[in-house]
C-alpha positions in Angstrom: -37.1 -117.3 -0.8 -39.3 -117.2 2.3 -41.8 -114.6 3.5 -41.2 -113.5 7.1 -43.6 -112.0 9.6 -43.4 -108.5 11.0 -45.4 -105.7 12.5 -47.7 -104.4 9.8 -46.8 -100.7 10.3 -43.1 -101.3 11.0 -43.8 -100.1 14.5 -42.3 -100.0 18.0 -45.6 -101.5 19.3 -44.2 -104.3 21.5 -42.6 -101.7 23.8 -45.8 -99.9 24.4 -48.7 -102.3 23.8 -48.7 -106.0 23.4 -52.3 -105.8 22.2 -51.4 -103.6 19.3 -48.3 -105.6 18.6 -50.2 -108.8 18.3 -52.9 -107.1 16.2 -50.3 -105.9 13.7 -48.5 -109.3 13.5 -51.7 -110.9 12.7 -52.6 -108.2 10.0 -49.2 -108.7 8.4 -49.6 -112.5 8.3 -53.1 -112.2 6.8 -51.9 -110.0 4.1 -49.0 -112.4 3.3 -51.5 -115.3 3.1 -53.9 -113.4 0.9 -51.4 -112.3 -1.7 -48.8 -115.0 -1.6 -50.6 -118.0 0.0 -47.8 -118.4 2.5 -48.3 -118.5 6.3 -45.0 -117.0 7.9 -43.2 -119.3 10.3 -40.3 -116.9 11.1 -40.6 -113.5 12.8 -38.4 -110.5 12.2 -39.4 -107.5 14.4 -39.1 -103.9 13.3 -35.4 -103.0 12.9 -34.5 -106.3 14.5 -35.7 -105.0 18.0 -35.3 -108.0 20.3 -35.0 -109.2 23.8 -35.9 -112.4 25.7 -39.5 -111.3 26.3 -40.1 -110.7 22.6 -38.8 -114.1 21.7 -41.0 -115.8 24.4 -44.0 -113.9 23.1 -43.4 -114.8 19.5 -42.9 -118.4 20.5 -46.3 -118.4 22.2 -47.8 -117.1 18.9 -46.6 -120.2 17.2 -43.5 -119.1 15.4 -40.5 -121.4 15.0 -37.8 -118.8 14.6 -36.9 -115.2 15.0 -34.2 -113.0 13.6 -32.1 -110.7 15.8 -28.8 -108.9 15.9 -25.6 -110.7 16.8 -24.6 -108.3 19.5 -20.8 -108.7 20.6 -21.4 -108.0 24.2 -24.2 -110.7 24.4 -22.2 -113.2 22.4 -19.2 -112.6 24.7 -16.6 -114.0 22.3 -18.9 -116.5 20.6 -19.7 -116.4 16.9 -23.1 -115.4 15.5 -22.6 -118.2 12.9 -24.7 -120.8 14.8 -28.3 -121.3 15.6 -29.0 -120.2 19.2 -31.9 -120.8 21.7 -33.4 -117.5 23.1 -33.3 -117.6 27.0 -36.6 -118.5 28.6 -37.9 -120.4 25.5 -38.1 -124.1 24.6 -39.1 -124.4 21.0 -38.2 -121.2 19.1 -34.7 -120.6 17.6 -32.8 -117.4 17.0 -31.0 -116.6 13.9 -28.4 -114.0 14.6 -27.1 -111.4 12.1 -23.5 -111.4 11.1 -23.3 -107.6 11.1 -19.7 -107.3 10.0 -20.3 -109.1 6.7 -23.8 -107.7 6.3 -22.5 -104.1 6.7 -19.8 -104.7 4.1 -22.6 -104.9 1.6 -25.2 -102.7 3.0 -23.0 -99.7 4.0 -19.4 -100.0 2.9 -19.9 -101.4 -0.5 -19.5 -98.0 -2.3 -17.4 -96.3 0.1 -14.3 -95.3 -1.8 -12.5 -94.6 1.5 -12.9 -98.1 2.6 -9.7 -100.1 2.7 -11.4 -103.0 0.9 -12.9 -100.9 -1.8 -13.9 -102.1 -4.4 -15.8 -105.1 -3.0 -16.0 -107.8 -5.6 -18.0 -111.1 -5.4 -14.9 -113.4 -5.3 -13.4 -111.2 -2.5 -16.5 -111.4 -0.4 -16.8 -115.2 -1.1 -13.3 -115.6 0.3 -14.4 -114.0 3.4 -17.4 -116.3 3.8 -15.4 -119.4 3.2 -13.1 -118.6 6.0 -16.1 -119.5 8.3 -15.9 -123.2 7.3 -15.3 -125.2 10.4 -16.2 -122.3 12.7 -19.8 -122.0 12.2 -22.9 -123.7 10.5 -24.9 -120.8 9.1 -24.0 -117.2 8.0 -26.9 -114.8 8.2 -26.7 -111.6 6.1 -29.6 -109.3 7.0 -30.1 -105.9 5.4 -32.8 -103.7 4.1 -34.2 -104.7 0.7 -33.6 -101.1 -0.5 -29.9 -101.8 -0.1 -30.0 -103.0 -3.8 -30.6 -100.0 -6.0 -31.4 -97.3 -3.4 -28.8 -97.3 -0.6 -26.4 -98.7 -3.2 -27.3 -97.3 -6.6 -27.0 -99.4 -9.7 -24.1 -97.3 -10.8 -22.1 -98.7 -7.9 -22.1 -102.1 -9.5 -24.2 -103.7 -6.7 -26.3 -105.7 -9.2 -23.3 -107.2 -10.9 -21.9 -108.0 -7.5 -25.2 -109.9 -6.7 -25.3 -111.7 -10.0 -21.8 -113.2 -9.4 -22.0 -113.8 -5.7 -24.0 -117.2 -5.6 -21.5 -118.8 -8.1 -18.6 -117.6 -6.0 -20.0 -118.7 -2.7 -20.8 -122.3 -4.1 -17.2 -122.7 -5.4 -16.6 -124.1 -1.9 -18.3 -127.5 -1.6 -19.5 -126.8 2.0 -21.5 -123.8 1.2 -25.0 -123.3 -0.3 -28.3 -121.4 0.4 -31.1 -122.2 2.7 -34.3 -120.2 3.7 -34.6 -119.3 7.4 -37.1 -122.1 8.0 -34.8 -124.7 6.3 -31.9 -123.6 8.6 -34.0 -124.0 11.7 -35.2 -127.4 10.6 -31.5 -128.5 9.8 -29.5 -127.2 12.6 -30.0 -127.5 16.4 -29.4 -124.7 18.8 -25.8 -124.8 19.8 -26.0 -122.4 22.8 -28.2 -120.0 24.6 -28.6 -116.3 23.6 -29.6 -114.2 26.5 -30.7 -110.6 25.7 -32.3 -109.1 28.9 -32.3 -105.6 27.5 -33.7 -104.4 24.1 -31.3 -104.7 21.2 -31.5 -103.7 17.5 -29.5 -103.5 14.4 -29.4 -99.7 14.4 -26.4 -97.6 14.9 -23.2 -98.5 16.8 -25.1 -98.9 20.0 -27.5 -101.5 18.7 -30.2 -100.6 21.2 -33.4 -98.4 21.1 -31.5 -95.1 21.1 -32.1 -94.5 17.4 -35.8 -94.1 18.2 -36.2 -93.3 21.9 -33.1 -91.6 23.1 -34.3 -88.1 23.5 -37.3 -86.2 25.1 -38.9 -85.4 21.7 -38.9 -89.1 20.6 -40.1 -90.4 24.0 -42.9 -87.8 24.3 -44.2 -88.3 20.8 -44.3 -92.1 21.1 -45.8 -92.1 24.6 -48.5 -89.6 23.6 -49.3 -91.6 20.4 -49.8 -94.9 22.1 -51.8 -93.2 25.0 -54.4 -92.8 22.3 -54.8 -96.5 21.8 -58.0 -97.1 23.9 -59.8 -94.0 22.4 -58.9 -95.0 18.8 -59.8 -98.6 19.0 -63.1 -97.8 20.8 -64.2 -95.6 17.8 -64.4 -98.8 15.7 -63.7 -96.5 12.7 -61.4 -98.2 10.3 -59.9 -95.1 8.8 -59.0 -93.6 12.1 -57.5 -96.9 13.3 -55.5 -97.2 10.1 -54.1 -93.5 10.5 -53.1 -94.3 14.0 -51.3 -97.4 12.8 -49.4 -95.3 10.2 -48.4 -92.7 12.7 -46.6 -95.6 14.7 -44.1 -96.3 11.9 -40.6 -96.3 13.6 -39.1 -93.8 10.8 -41.0 -90.9 12.4 -39.1 -91.3 15.6 -36.0 -92.1 13.9 -36.1 -88.6 12.2 -36.2 -86.9 15.6 -32.9 -88.5 16.7 -30.3 -86.0 17.8 -27.3 -88.3 17.7 -24.2 -86.5 16.4 -21.5 -89.0 17.0 -20.9 -92.2 15.1 -24.2 -92.4 13.3 -25.4 -88.9 12.9 -24.7 -88.8 9.2 -26.7 -91.9 8.7 -29.7 -90.5 10.4 -29.4 -87.1 8.4 -29.1 -89.1 5.1 -32.4 -90.8 5.6 -34.4 -87.9 6.9 -36.5 -85.7 4.7 -36.3 -83.0 7.3 -33.8 -80.2 7.8 -33.4 -81.1 11.5 -34.6 -83.4 14.1 -36.5 -80.6 15.6 -38.4 -80.0 12.3 -39.3 -83.7 12.3 -40.6 -83.4 15.9 -42.7 -80.3 15.0 -44.2 -81.7 12.0 -45.1 -85.0 13.7 -46.7 -83.2 16.7 -48.8 -81.0 14.3 -50.1 -84.1 12.7 -50.6 -85.7 16.0 -52.5 -82.8 17.4 -54.8 -82.6 14.3 -55.3 -86.4 14.7 -56.2 -86.0 18.4 -58.6 -83.3 17.6 -60.2 -85.6 15.0 -60.7 -88.3 17.6 -62.2 -85.8 20.0 -64.5 -84.5 17.3 -65.6 -88.1 16.4 -66.8 -88.6 20.0 -68.3 -85.1 20.3 -70.4 -85.9 17.2 -71.4 -89.1 18.6 -72.4 -87.5 21.9 -74.4 -84.9 20.1 -76.1 -87.6 18.1 -77.0 -89.5 21.2 -78.5 -86.4 22.8 -80.4 -85.6 19.6 -81.8 -89.1 19.6 -82.7 -88.9 23.3 -84.3 -85.5 22.7 -86.3 -86.7 19.7 -87.4 -89.8 21.7 -88.5 -87.7 24.7 -90.4 -85.2 22.3 -92.1 -88.0 20.6 -93.2 -89.6 23.8 -94.6 -86.3 25.0 -96.6 -85.8 21.8 -97.9 -89.4 22.1 -99.1 -88.6 25.7 -100.6 -85.2 24.8 -102.3 -86.7 21.8 -104.0 -89.3 23.9 -105.1 -86.8 26.6 -107.7 -84.8 24.6 -109.2 -88.1 23.4 -109.7 -89.2 26.9 -111.3 -85.9 28.0 -113.6 -85.9 24.9 -114.7 -89.4 25.6 -115.6 -88.5 29.2 -117.4 -85.4 28.1 -119.4 -87.3 25.6 -120.4 -89.9 28.2 -121.8 -87.1 30.5 -123.7 -85.5 27.9 -125.2 -88.9 26.8 
């Protein structure tokens, strides 16, 4: 296995603040190094959010590879089963998700209405083996919680996993590599040009899962508008709270999509509706904003108090010296 880099708070920070994005990437890397002794070499952005600009930025941070969605319209008939070169970069390589085979496990595995149900390890391996001669790498990207949460133990997902490696390796041309090993072994076979933002979310595979309506856009914009004030406090707890509010799930819950992916959004949300998600978030945001303002008000009062105390002390010092001077003069005249 290999530890990948990401944004520390699973945020949309690159879209709104490159400074905050870089801060979170470094935080994440430091935590991985601290607990696992590994320095990530491959980057995976929140929800596979990606475009050419992100790839170039990540290259400048020293990463060797980046994970992204294999979007059909960008591939234009090509297969995601090769290593690609992000447009505008010279060193970094892109590993594209094969979303069809990934989603067979992540979303369709327990769907009794799926025409391929039940999905067995040998059946899936037979699909993988068909790639032989038409690709060099198969990237299966999915949430870790696929195994045991999205797909419960009762679905047979763990039995499927335990048998899958053996079934895959029955074909002599197939084995397993970490992302870094793939990048070291295979050259980029073609360029991958993503001018606009893409992601692995929903049928649209864009940013619409988080920023498609006015509720999502307003709450995200107002949250990131606080950056300068929050960072200027130097208060670790306030900065940490601001980071947690950036987690992409908050905006995902506000999504009002009611077409192909509406049920998916509803399944993951703890709220009764997107509007409830927005109201709860903005209540927390308003409280947090008031806390920030209160921080500065207290600081301002403290400064005034210090200034007032200093002025009073200086006055007392002057008044204290003045009688002594008069007394000294009077004594001199008397003498």
